C-alpha positions in Angstrom: -4.5 1.8 10.0 -6.5 4.7 11.4 -9.0 2.4 13.1 -6.2 0.4 14.8 -4.6 3.7 16.0 -7.9 5.0 17.3 -8.5 1.8 19.2 -4.9 1.8 20.5 -5.4 5.4 21.7 -8.7 4.6 23.3 -7.4 1.5 25.1 -3.9 2.8 26.1 -3.6 1.7 29.7 -0.4 0.7 31.3 -1.2 -0.5 34.8 1.4 -1.5 37.3 1.8 -5.3 37.6 2.0 -5.0 41.3 1.6 -2.6 44.2 5.3 -2.2 44.7 7.0 1.1 43.8 9.1 -0.5 41.0 5.9 -1.7 39.2 4.3 1.7 39.6 7.4 3.5 38.3 7.8 1.1 35.4 4.2 1.6 34.3 4.6 5.4 34.5 7.8 5.2 32.4 6.2 3.1 29.7 3.2 5.4 29.1 5.2 8.2 27.4 7.2 5.7 25.4 4.1 4.1 24.1 2.6 7.5 23.4 5.7 8.4 21.3 5.3 5.1 19.4 1.6 5.9 18.7 2.5 9.4 17.7 5.0 8.1 15.2 2.4 5.8 13.7 -0.1 8.6 13.6 2.4 10.7 11.6 2.9 7.7 9.2 -0.8 7.4 8.8 -1.0 11.1 7.9 1.9 10.6 5.3 -0.1 7.8 3.7 -3.2 9.8 3.7 -1.4 12.7 2.0 0.1 10.4 -0.6 -3.3 8.9 -1.3 -4.7 12.4 -1.8 -1.8 13.4 -4.1 -2.3 10.3 -6.2 -6.0 10.9 -6.3 -5.5 14.5 -7.6 -3.0 13.2 -10.2 -5.5 10.6 -11.4 -8.1 13.4 -11.7 -5.7 15.5 -13.7 -5.5 12.5 -16.1 -9.2 12.5 -16.4 -10.1 9.6 -14.1 -13.1 9.8 -11.8 -13.8 8.4 -8.4 -15.9 5.8 -10.1 -12.9 4.8 -12.3 -10.6 4.6 -9.3 -13.1 2.6 -7.3 -13.6 0.1 -10.2 -9.8 -0.2 -10.5 -9.3 -1.1 -6.9 -12.2 -3.5 -7.0 -10.5 -5.3 -9.9 -7.3 -5.5 -7.9 -8.9 -6.8 -4.8 -11.3 -9.2 -6.5 -14.3 -7.5 -5.0 
């Protein structure tokens, strides 16, 4: 998710489709809308990251290690 958002941030370009004023104005109006959408997704990414960290801490409280967690995910994904 984070890689996709970084790429979207880096490649965010909204160019006018033509040289006319309407195309220019449309491109300018889309930029902040797209920025808000990306900001919303960045916020969601942070929520997921926080949830993962909370679950990780909980697992540690139950005595699991990073090695245990890694092995568990590998079993689930078949890696």
